N, C-alpha and C positions, 0 to 999 in steps of 0.2 A: 636240103640234104645234099651230101657229097656223093660222088660216084665211087666212093671207097668200097671194095668188095667186102662182104660179110665174112666172119670167121667160118672156117670150114668145120671146125669142131674143137671141142676141148677134152683133152684126155684127163683121166682121173688121177694121174701120177702127180704127187706133191713134191717132186724132186726139187731140191734147193739148187741144182746146177743152173747157173745163169750163162747163156751162151753170149759171149762178147766177142765179136769178130776180130777186134783189134789185138786181143790176147790169144793168139794161136799157139804160143809155146807153152810148155809145161813148167818152165822156170822163169822167174821174174824177180827183179830186185825189189826188195821190201823196204819202203821208206820207214823213217822213225815214226812219224805221224803224218797224216794227210791234211795239209793246209791249215793246221791249228796247233797252237802251243809252240810254234817255232819262231825264232827270231828272224825276221826278214830284214836285212840290212838296206837302209834307205839312202844313206849319203852322209854328208857332213853334219855335225851335231849342234851348231850354235843356235839356229832358229828353226822352229817347227810351228806349223799351223795347219788347220784342216778347212776344207770347203764347208759351206753352211749345211750341206746335206750329208757331210761325213764321208763322202766317197773318196775325195782326193786328199792326200797328205803331202805338204811341201816341207822340205828341209833346205836350209842354206847354211854354209860354213861361214866363219868369221873372216877368213883371209880373202884378200882382193881377187885371187884367181879361183875362188870356190864357185862351183857351179850351182844351179838351181835344180834340185831333185824333186820329182813328183811321183808319188806311189798311188796306184789305183787299187783300192781295197776290193773292188768288185772283180776285177780280172786278175789280181795279184801280179801286176806288171809295173815296172818302173822305168821312167824316162828321165834324162838329164839334159838340161838346156843351159847354153851359155848365157851370160848376163853382164851387164855393165858393172864393173868393180864397185863395190860399196853401195850399190844402188838398193833402194828399199823395194821389196816385192810384196804384193798383197793379192788376195783373191777379190775379183770385182764381180764374179758370178760363180755359180756352182762349178762351172767348168772352164773359167777364164782366170789367168793370172796376168798381172801387169807389173812392170817396173819402169821407173822414169829414168830416162838417159839425159843426165844434167852435166853441162860443161864443168871442167874442174874448178874454174874460178867462182862458180856460184854453188857448187855442190855442198850440200850440208847446211847451206845458209837458210835455215828455217825461220830466222827472225827478220828477213827482209820485209820491207813494207809492201803493201799491196801495189803501191805505185811502182816500186822496183820490180815486183814480180811481172807486172804487165810489160815493162820494157824488156824483160828477159825472155818473154814467152816464145819468141820466134827462134830462140836458141835451144829450146827444150823440146823433147819428144817423149813419147811413152810407147813402149813395146808391149803388145798384148798377145798372149800365147793362148791358143785354143787347145785344151787338154784332150779333147775328144779326137781331133785330127792331127794335133802336133804342129799345125800352121801357126805363123805369127804374122802380125801386121803392125805397122808403125803409124801412129797419129801425132801430128804436130800440134803445138800449141798447149801442151799440158805443163803444169807446174806442180810442185809438191807443197802442200799446205798443211802443217801440223800433222804429218803422218797419214794424210789422205791424198789420193790422186784427184786433182781438180784442175779445171781450166778457166781462165777469165773469159767472159763472154761480152765484155763491154762495160762502159761506165754508165752510171745513172746519176746525172748531176755532176757537181764538182768534187764531192767528198764521199762517194759511195761506188764500190766496185762490186759487181755481182760475179760469183764464181759458181760453177755447176760441177758437182762431183760426177764420177764416172757412172754412178747409178742414177744420175738425173736430178738430184736434190740441189736446190739453189742455196748458196751461202752468200752472206753479205759482210763486207769488211770496209772499214772507213780508210780514206786516204788523207794524209795531212801530217802535220807535226806530231800529233798525238797518236802514235802507232798503237793500234789495239793489240792485245794479246792474241786474238783470233783463236781462242780455244774452241774446238768443235766437240760436240757430244758424239757418242758412239754411232757409227754409221747404220742408221735405221730410219725408215720413213716416219716412224711413230715417235722418235726421240726428239725433244726440243733442241734447238740450235742456240748456243750461248755466245755472246760477244762481250768481252770485258775490256775496258780501257784502264790499265793500271794507273795511269798518270792522273785520270779525273775520278776514278772510282765508278764511272758510268757502266751499268750493265743492262744489256738487252736480251730478252729470251723470246724466241719466236718458235712457233709450232704451226704446221700446215698453213704457212703464209700469213699467219696472224701474230701480232705482237701480243704476248701474254704477260710480260713484265718489262717495265722500262723505268729506270730511275737510278739514283745513287745507292749502291749496295753497301752493306756493312761487312763486306768480305774482309776489309782491313788489309794489313801487309801480307802479301802472298807467302805461304809456307815455302821454305828453302829457296825463296827468290823467284818463284814462278807460280803460275796459277794452277793449283792442284784441285780438280773438281771431277765429280762422278755422278752418273745417274743410275739409281737402282733399277731393277726390273719394273716394268709398269710405268716408268717415267713420271712418278707422282712427285718425287723430290729431287732437288738439286742439292748436292752436298759438297762442301768445300772446307778444307783444312786451313785454319789460320795459324799464324807463326806463334800466337800467344797461348798455345795449348787449349785452344777452343775450336769447336766444330760449328760451321754455319750451315743451317738447313733451311731451304726455301721450298714451301709447298707451291708448285707451279700452278696448281688449280685454283687456289685461293689467293696467292701472292703473300701469305703469312710467313714471316721470317722468325727463326729462333736461333739463338746461339747457346751451345751446350758446352759446359766445362768438362774437359776430358780428364780422366784420371792421370795422376802424375806418372810419367815414363811411358804412357800408352798413347797410341794415335793410329790413324789408318795406315795400312800398308803403303809403301812407297809407290807412286804411280797408280793409285787406287782407281783413277778414273777409267782405266781400260778393263778393269775386272768385271764391270757390268756387262761387257760385250762378249764374255767367254761363252762358248757354246754349252758347256756341260757343268761348269762350276763357277762360283763367284764369291767375293767377299760379302755380297748382298744376298739376303734371303730371296727365295723365288717370289714372294709377294712384294719385295721391295721395302719392307718395313724394318728389318733388322740388318745391322752391319757389323763386320768383325772389327775388333781393335787389337793392335799388336803391341807387344812391349818394344821400346826402342833399344833397350840394352838391359843387362841384368840389373836388379833381380827380376825373375819371372814369376808373377803372382797368379798365373793361370790365364786361360782363355777369357776374354771379355767380349761381350756383344752390346750393342746400343740400339735402342728402339728409336727410330727417327721421328716417330709420331709423338711420343711422350718424353723422350729424352732419358728414360730409365736405362741404366747400365747394369747388366748382369754378369757376375763372375762365375766361371765354371773352372774351379781350382783342380778338378780331377782330370781335366783335359789339357794336354800340352799344346803350345802355340806354334809348332813347327808347320808351316805352310797350311793352315786351316782354311777351308772353304765350305760354303753351303753347296749341296748338291741339288738336283732338280726337285727333289722331294722335301727340301727343307732340313735335311739332316746335316750335321756338322762332320765333315771328313778331314782326316789328318794323315799326311804322309809320314811313314816311319822309314827312314832311310839310314840304316846303320851298316856297319861293316859286314854283318851277317845276313841281313835281310832287307828287302824293299817291299813295303806293303802299304795298302791304303785302308784305313779303317774308318767307318762312318758311325756316328752315334746320334741317337735321338736327343735333340736339344731339351725336350721336356722331361724325359726319364733319365737321360744320361747313360743309357744302355747301348751296347754295340749292336748295330742292326745289319752290318755287312763288312766283310773283309776280303780284299783281293791281294794275292801275293804274286810278286813279280821276281824274275831272276835277279840274283844279288850281283853287286858290282856295277849297277846301272842306276840312273835317275829318271824320273818321269819328266818329260818335256811337255807333252800335250796329251790330254785325254781324248780319245776318239769316240768311245762309247763306254758304257758301264763295264764292259768286259774286254776292252782293248785300248792300247795306249801307244804313243811314241816314247820309247826309252833311249837314253843317251849314255855313252861311255866316254869319259874324258882322259886325255893323255897329259903328261906333264907340260908339254909345250903349248897347251891350250886348245889343241885340235882334238877332234873326236869324231865318233860315228853315232848315227841314229838308227834305231831298229823299230819295226812294227811288231807288236806282240799282242796275241790274243790269248786270253786265259782259258778259252775253250779247247779242250784236247779230244781228239778222236784217234785212238790208237788200236790196231788190231789185236784181238785176243787170239793169239796163235798157239795152237797145241804144240807145235814143234819148234817154237822159238821162245826161250825164256823171257819173262817180262823185262828183266834188266837189259836184255839185248835190245828189246824194242825201245826202251827208254833211252838207252845209250846212243841210239842213232846209228849203230853199225849195220850196214846192209848185209843181207844174206841172199843166196840163191838157192831156193828150195822149191819143191813141187807143191805149191800152196795155192794154186789157181782159185779153187772154190772160196777159200777164205778171203783172198784179195778182192774177188768179185763181190762178196758179201760186204767188204769194207767199202768198195766203190759205191754201193748202193746206200750204205750208212752215211758216207760222206755227202752223196747227192741229196739225201733226206735232211742232213744236218744244217744245210745252208739255203739261202734263198734260191729259187728255181733259176737255173741256167741251162738252156737247151743243150749246151755242149756236154753237160754232165750226164745227159739222159739219152743222147743220140744212139748209143749202142746198148742201152739198157731196156729190155733184155737183148734186143737185136734190132737192126734197122727195119727189116720187113715184119710188120705187125699183122699180116694177113692170117698167119696160123700161129697160134699160141697155145702152150699147154697151161695147166692150172697155175703152176708157180709163176710162169711168165706173165699170165694175166694179172696176177696180184701185183707184180712190179709195175705194169702199166697203170693199174688203178692207183698205185701210190703216186705215180707221175701226175695222173689226172687230178689228184686231190690237192696239188700244190697250185697257188695262184699263178696263172699264165701257163701251167703245165698242160692244160687241155686247149687244143687248137681245133675249133669247130670245123674248118675246112679239111683238116687232115684226119681228125680222130672220131668224127660222129659215126661213121660206119663201123668202126672198131667197137665203140661203145654199144651200138644197137645190137651188134653180133653177140657181145657178152650177155645182153639182156635176153636175146633169143635162146642162148644156150643155157640160160637159168643161173648164171653166176650170181645174179643179185640175190637169189635165194639161198645159195650155198655160202656166200661171203657177204652178208648184208652189211657188216660194219665197214669193210673196205669199199663196197659199192656206194654206200651212203657218203663216205668221205669224197669219193670221186664225183658224185652228183654235186656236192657243194663246190667243187672245183669248177664244174660246168656252170653253175649259177654264177660264180665269180666272173667267168668268161662271157656268158651270154644268158641274160634273164630270159630271153624269148625262147631259146633252145631248151633251157631247163623247164619251162612251162610246157613246151611241146612234148617233151619226153614224159613229163608227168601226166599229160593228157592221154598218152598211149598206155602208160602203166600207173594208174592213179595211186595205188598203195606202195609205190616204190620207196617213198621216204617215211612210211609209217612202220611201226613195230617197236619192240623193246630194246633194240640195240642202238647204241650211240655210234657215231661215225668214228672210224679208226684213223686218228689224225697224228699217229706217231711219226709220220714222215714230214711233219710241218715244223718250222721254226716258231718261236713265240710271236714273231712279228707276222708270219704267214697266218697263224691261227687268228690273230687279231684282225687281219685283213679279210679273211673268210667270214669271221663273225660280223665285221662291219657290213659286208656285202649281204649277208643273210638278214641282218637287222634292217638294212635299207629295204630289201626285198619284202620283208614282213610288213613294214609300215606302208610301203607302197601298195601292196596287195590289199591291205586292211582299208586303205583310203580309196581304193578303186571303185567299190560299190557303196554308195551312201546308205543303202538299206539292205544289207546282206542277211541271209539266213544263217542259223547255226550250222546247218549242213555244209555250207561253203566255209564258214569260218573254222569249224571243227577240223576239216580236212587240212587247212593251213596250219592250224595250231599244232596238231599232232605231228606234222612234218618238221616242226621246229623245237620240240620239247627237249632234245638231248644236247643241242649245241649252243643255245642262248644261255646267258647268265641268268641267275635267279632274279637279279634286279631287272633285267630286260623282260623276263617272262611275267614278273609282277606288273610291270608297266603295260605289257601287251594284253594281259588278262583284263585289266581295267579298261583299256582302250577298246578292246573287242566287246566287252560288256556294254560299254557306252553305245557302240554301234548297234548292238542288238536292241537296246532300249529305243533308239531311233526307229529301228525296223518295227518294233512292237507298236510304236505310235500310229503306224499305217496298217496295223493288223486289226481286223474286226473283232477277233477273239481276245486281243490283249490291250487295245488302246484305252480301256477303261480300268485295267488293273494299275495299281500304284506304281509309278515309275521306279520309285525306290525299291519296291519289292521285286519288280521285273529285274532290276539291276542285280539284287542280291542272288536271285536264282540263276540269272544268265552268268554272273561272275563265277558262281559254283561250277557251271558247265565249262566255262573257258579255263578255269584253274584245272579242272580234271583233265581236260584235253592237253594242257601243257605239263602235266605231271607234277603240278604244285599240290600241296595240301588243300583239301576242300572239305565242306560239310555237305552231307546228303540231307537236304532240307525238305520239309513239308509244311503246309499251312492251309488255313482257310482264309479267304479274302471276301469282303463284302463290298459290292460295288453299288453305290447310291446313284440312282437315276431319278428323273423328275417324278415318276409315279411308282417306282418299285425299288426293292433291294435285291440284287442278284447275289447269290452265295455260291462260291466256286472253291474247289479244293485244288491245291498246287503241289507238285513234287518235283524235285530235281530230276528224278528218274521215273520210269513208268510205274503206274499202280493200276488196280482193277478199274476198268471203264475209262481210263484217261486217254487223251490224245496228245501227240507231240506238237508243241508250238514251234513257230519259226525261230524263237529264241532258244530252242533246245530243250527246255524243261517241259513238264507235262501238266496238263490242266483238265478239270472235269467240272461241268456245271451241275450242281445238285439241287438247287432250290431257288424259286422266285417268291418274294414277299410283297404283297400289295400294300403300299404305305397308307393309302387312304383308308384301308380296312383295319388298320391298327388302332387300338383304343388309346385315348389320351392317358398317359401314365406309362407304366412298365408292363411289357410282355416278354416272353422268352421262347427261343427256339433251340434245338439241338441237332448237331450234325456229327456223325461218326464215320470213321474210315480206317482201313488197315493199310500200313505203309512200311516199306524198308526191308532190308535183308533180315532183320530181326523180327519181322512180322509183328510189329507192335501195333496196338489199337490206339487210335487217337479219338478224342471227343472235344467238340467245340461248343461251348455254351454261349449263345447269343442273347444278350440282355438288350431289349429295344425299348427306348424311352422316348415316346412322342410327346413333344412339348406343345403346350397350349399357346398358340401364337397370338399374342396381343399387339405386337408391333414388328415392323421389319427388323431383321437381325443385321442388315447391311446399311450403314449410313450413306446417304446419297449426295452428301455435300461435296463441293469441288476440292475441299481440302479438310484436313483435321481441324479440330477446334483448338488452335494454338493458344488463343486468348484465355481459354479456360484452363489450359495446362500451366500457363504462367501466372495464374490468378494468385497463387500464394507465393509468388516471386521466387519460385524454384522450378528448374527444368532438368529433369533427370533422365539418363539413358543407361541402359545395361547392354553390354555385348558379351556373349558367352560362346566359347568354343566347344562344340560337342566332342565327345571322347573319340569318335571315329576319324577325326582329321589326322590323327598321328602326331607324334611330337614334333617332327620336322616342320610340317605344315602349320601346326598350331603356333610354334615359335615365330614363324614368318608372318602369319596373320597378326599375332599380338604385337610384334615389332612394328608393323605397318600402321596399326591403329594408334599405338603410342606415339609414333612419329607424327601422324596426322593431327592428333589432338594436341600435341605439344606445340606444333606450328600454329594451331588455332588459339594459343594463349593459355592453355591448361597447365596447371602445376600438379605434378603427381607426387604422391607420398609412397613410401615403400609398400610392397604387396603384403596383405594381411591374410594369414591362413584362415580358411573356413572349413569347419568340420562337417558341414551338411549342406550341400549346395541346393538340394531340393527345398529345404526349409528356407534358405536364403532367397530362392526364386519366388517362393510363395509370399515372403515378406515384401518383395519388390512389386508383386502384382496387387496385393490387397492390404499391405501393412501400412505402418504409420508414415513411411517415407516412399510412396509409390513411384515407380519409374513411369515415364511418359512415352518412351520408345524403347523397343526391345529388338535386338538383332541377334539372330541365331545363325551362327557359322558352323553348320553341322553336316555339310556334304549332303549326300542322298540318304538321309537317315530318317527313321520313323516310318509309320504307315498309317492305316486307317484307325489303329488302336492307340498310338502313342505320338506324342509331341516330338520327342527326340531322346537320345541317350546322353547322359552326362556322367562325369566322374562323381563319386560320392563325396569326396572332398576336393578342395582346390585352393586357389589363392585369388584374392580380389585386389586389383590395382585401381586405386581411386584418383581421379583427377578433378580439379575445380578451377573455374574461371569466373570472374566478375563480369556481369552484363548490366547495361543500363536498366534492364527489366528485373534484375535480381541476381541469383547465383545459378550457374549451369554446372552440373555435375555429370561425370561419366564414370562408370564402374566397368572395368574390363575383367571378366572372370575366365580363368584358364585352369586346366587340370594340374594337379601336383603329380608327384612321382607314384602316388598309389595306383594300383591297377583295378581297384574296385569301381564298378560303374552301376548305375541304375537308370531305368526308364522313367521318364516323365509321361504319365498317361494323359490322354486327352480329358479323361473324367477329373483327374486331379487339377489340371490347368482350368477346366470348366468351372470347378468348384471355387477356385481362386477368383476367377473373373466374376462369378456371381456375387461373391463377397465384396468385390470392388464396386460392382453396380449398386449393391445394397447401401454401401457407405457413401454413395453419390460422389465417387471420385471421377476425375476426368478420364477421357478416352485413352486407350492404350494402342499405340501404333506397333504392330507386330510385322517386322520385315522378315518374312518366312522364306529364307534364302536357300532352303534345300532345293535341289534340282527337281523341276516338274512338280512343285508343291501345290498347284492349283487343286489337285484331287484331295490332298490332305486338308486344305483349307475348309472344305465342307464339313468334315467331321470335327474339326477344331471349333468352328463357329457353332455347329450344332451342340457341342458339349458346353460351350460358354453361354449360349442362348442369351446374349445381350449385345445391343448395338455399341456398347462401350468398346468392343474389340474391333479395331481396324485391322483386319488381317490382309496383308499385301503379299500374295504368293507369286511364284514364278510359273511361266508357261513353257520354259525351255530349260536346258542345262544351265548352270550357274557357276561363275568363277568366284573365288574368295575376294575379300577386300585387298586392294592395293592402293598405296598412297599417291594416286595420280588422278587428275580429273578425267582421264580417258578410261576410267574404270566405272562400270555400272553401280557396283556397291558403293563406291565413293560418292557418286551422284545422289544415290538414295539417302545415305546418312547425312551428307552435306546439306541436301535439300530439306530434310526433316528438321535438322538443327536450326536452319535459317528461315523456317516457317513458310516454305514454298508450297504452291498448289501442286496437285497431281500433274497437271499439264506442264508446269514449269520443271518438275523433276523428270518427267518423261523426256522433255526437250534436252535437258542436261545429259541424260543417259545416252543420247544419240552420239555423243563423242566417243562412246565405246563401239568399235567396229562391229562386234558380234551383235550388239543390241541394234545398231543401225540396219544390219542385214535382216533382222527379225529371226535369226536362227539360233541365237543363244544370248544369255544374260538379259532376259526380258522379264520384268515384273509386270503384273496386270493390277490395275487400280480400281476402286469401287465405282469410278465415274465413267468407265468404258464398257462398250458392248461386250467385249470378250469376258469381262467379269460377270456381267448379268447372265450371259449364256452358260458359263461354267460354274457359277456359284449362286448368284442371287435367285434365279428361277428355280433351281434345284432345292433351295431351302424354304420354299413356300409352305411346305409341310416338314418342319424340322424334326428329324429322328436321331437321337443320340444312340450310337451303337457301341456296346461294350462286349468284348470277345475274350473268353478265357478258354485256353486249350490245355488239356491234360494228355499225357502219354502213359500208356500201360504196357509194359513188356510181358511176354507170357509167364504167368506165375508171379507177377509182381504186383505192386499197388500203383494207383495213379499218382503221377508227379506232374507239376506244372511244366508246360512247354511253351517256348517262344523262340522264333527264328533269331531274334536278337541275342538271346542267351547262349546260342551255339554257333553264332557267326562272328568271326573276328572282324 
C-alpha cells in the first residue's frame, strides 16, 4: 500500500464544474475540433509510408532538396530531417528510419553485380535516425540491394556472397558472369527468399536457412523485361507474371507448379510484388488464396480475381477496377476519387454488398492508409510538387449552446465565457483516445486528496483506462472512495475502475477484492464509455487472462470459489468467452467431484450437466433448473439419490454447487431373479412440481462372466466372413463446428489408409440404422461413439433422428474393410438411445452367434456408464472399452489417443499394444486425461468386472406433474441443450 492520504470526505453535490487549474480565465479560444477531423500538414507529397506499428508516418518529396518529414500520431508532433538527395528511405524498425548515402557515380545502379557491390562497399554508408530521440548515427559498409538496405558480410567460396539485411536476415547472391536478378521477397522473417538467374532460368527458394526449391523454373521470359514476382499473405505461393499473358504459380510447400492463362487485356497490377507487404491492404486476400487482376487498357469488363490454388477466375462486373485492394477482413475495397468526392467503399466479395464507406476531404488523394479510420492524403500542384496531410475520420466537436454548429464546423475561433463546456470537451477528448497522462494531469485537479462526487467520477474514468491507474500514486485514493461508499452509489463507474486496476496489477486487484468480496458482483455492468475500442479490447484481454489463470490456479476448486469468480465476470466477457468459461469451470467441478465422497460415484456426465447449469447461471447465461434421480451401482447395493440444480427439501449443497439427497439403499443380493420395482417421489422447483421416478430392476441369472478376459478381441472370428466393418457416429451434443472437424479428421485418416468414399447417403432413422449394425445382416465389428460427456445410467447417448452416412471401402488381403461415418444432418430433432434398446440389440447379436462387438465408449469418465451398458446387454459379446478420465475427440495424428485406439483395433492389436501406442498422447502418458481402460487390466476389474458379479439392469422412468396438471415424461436430456 502507498502512503497516500485517504479522502477526507465526499460531498453530495453532483455539480458538473470541473476544476482545471490551467484554465483560470473566463474566456478561451474555442478550436474547431480537438485533435480529430482536421488535416495536419505533414510535408512533401511524393512518398509516404508508416512504421509497422502505425505510430510514425514518413513523407518525402520528389525533388533533390526535399526533406524527410516524420509525423508522430501518438503525440501529434512533426519533425523534419535533412537527407541525401534522391536517396531511398525506409523504416528498419518501429522507431528507426535509414537512408543510404551513395556516391554519385554508383547512385541508382541497382543492377550492379554482387562483385561490384563488394568493391563499392567502402564508399557507401547508411544514416540511421532514431525517431524517439531525434539522434542519428552513420554505419559504413552498407549497400542498396533491390530496394532493401543490406551489407556484404564476406564471401563463401568463389561464387557466393552473403548479404545481411538491417533486420538480420541473410541473403545469398551469386558472383560471376551470370548475374542473378537478385529479387528479394518482402522483408519478413517468415517470407521465403527468391534468387533467379535470368540467363540460365535457374531459381532457388530458401526459407529459414533451408532450400525448399531448386531447379530450372518455367518462369519464361520476364514480363516487361524484368522479374515481376510476389508473395501473398501466408507465403504459401510464389506468383510471377509471364510476358505471354500467363501467370506462374509455385506452391512453396509442395513444389507444385502451375501456369494459368489470364483473360485477354487483364493482368496483375504493375509491381505487384510489393503489394503483399502493405500493412492494411493488398491485392492478395488475407488468406493468400485470391489475387486481384486489373485491365491493362479499355475496355473494362469489371473487377476480376483469381484463385491461386484452383486457377479459377471470377468476374465482378458490378465493381469498378479503380485501385481495388483486399482489406484485412477479406473485403474488396475501392477508392472513388472524383472531382467532387474522395471515398473508400468496401464490398463483401461473396454478397457484393457494401459493408463500409469512409469519406475524405475532396481535392485530395489517398497516399497511405494508416488505420481503418485514418490515412495520409496528398494534394498535387501543376509543377509536380504537393503536400501530404494526416487525416482522421473521427470527429469530436463541442456541442456549444452559444455557438452555432456552422461556426464550430467552419473553424472560426471565438472568445466566449464557455469554460464548463470546454472542460467537458477536454474530458470527452481524453476519453476518446488512448490514455496519455498529460491529458489527465489536471482532470479534475492535480491534488486528489479531496474530491467531490463529480470529481470522483472523473477520477474513476481515468482509472478505467488501461494504464490510467498507477498503484503507487492512486491506491490510497481508491481505498478512500471505497471507505466513503462510492462503490455502492456509483457501481458501474467503480466496476470499470476496478477493471483498470486489474489491467495494471492482478495482485492489487485480488487484494482489494479480499477486503470487499462483493465489490465486482451485482446486476450492473461496468461503465466503459471512457474507453476506446482498442482499450476495451485490452481490458477484455486482461480480464480473460485473469479468468483463465484463476480457474487454473486450483485443480480441485469448489463452486463457492468458482461462483464468486464467475459472477464478477458476467457483464464484461463476450458470450463466446462466457460459454467457454462455463464449460471449463464445469470440467473443473467434475474433477473436484471425483475427490468428493458424496459425488465420486455419481455419473461424471451428470455431474457435468448440473455443474454447468450452475456455472451458466453465475455467468448470466441461459440455463435450465434441473432435477433428477440417479442410481449408483456398488458391489453389494444400489444407492438412489435425488439431485437438483438448486435446493429442495432435505437436500445438501455439494462442492459442485448443485444439491443432492440420498433417499434409498437397495440390497442387490436380496433382489429376486427377474423384474422388481421401486418408486421414489419428491417436490422440486419454483413451480412446486411433483416428480416420480419408477425404477425397474431386472436381476439377470448369471450363467457366465459378462466380461471377456482374453488379452485382445477375437479378430479372427470378426474376419471369418472376409468382412470387417466399423461405424463411427457423432452424437448430437458435439455441436456442428466440432462435428464437422471430427468427421473431417476421420475422413482424412481413412482416406490416407486407402479407403475410397462414396457420396454421403441420407438416413431417415439413425436408431433403426444403429440397430441393424448391432444385430442385422451386415453387423459392425467395432463401434466408436464421439459424443462428449453424454448419456447417463439410463441411456447410451443422444443422436439425431436423421442424418447422413458416409461409406468408405478398402480391399485387404483378408477380405473387404468397410467404415461408415454417421453424422447429423440439418434437422434439430434428436432422440436418446436407451441402455435397454442397446441391450436388446446385443442379445439379438448373441442369439445369432455373431462375433464380438468392440465398443469404444469415448464419453468422458464413461467407466461408470459401462456397468449399466454391460448389464443391459448381458452378453460377453460386448467388449465395452470405457474411459477413466476426460477425453478428447479424434484427431488425425498418432499423438492422439483416439487415433491410437481406432488404428489399433483396425490393425488387430492387443490391448497392451494399443495402450503402448496411446502413450504418444501427452495427456494419456500423464494418466490425467485421454485414458481408456481395457478388460485385461486391474482398473477394469475393480471398476467394472467385480461390480457385475450380480448383474442388475436398471431402467428409470421419471414423470413431472405440475399443480393441477397431468403427469408428463421428464428427462434432463430433453430440457438440457
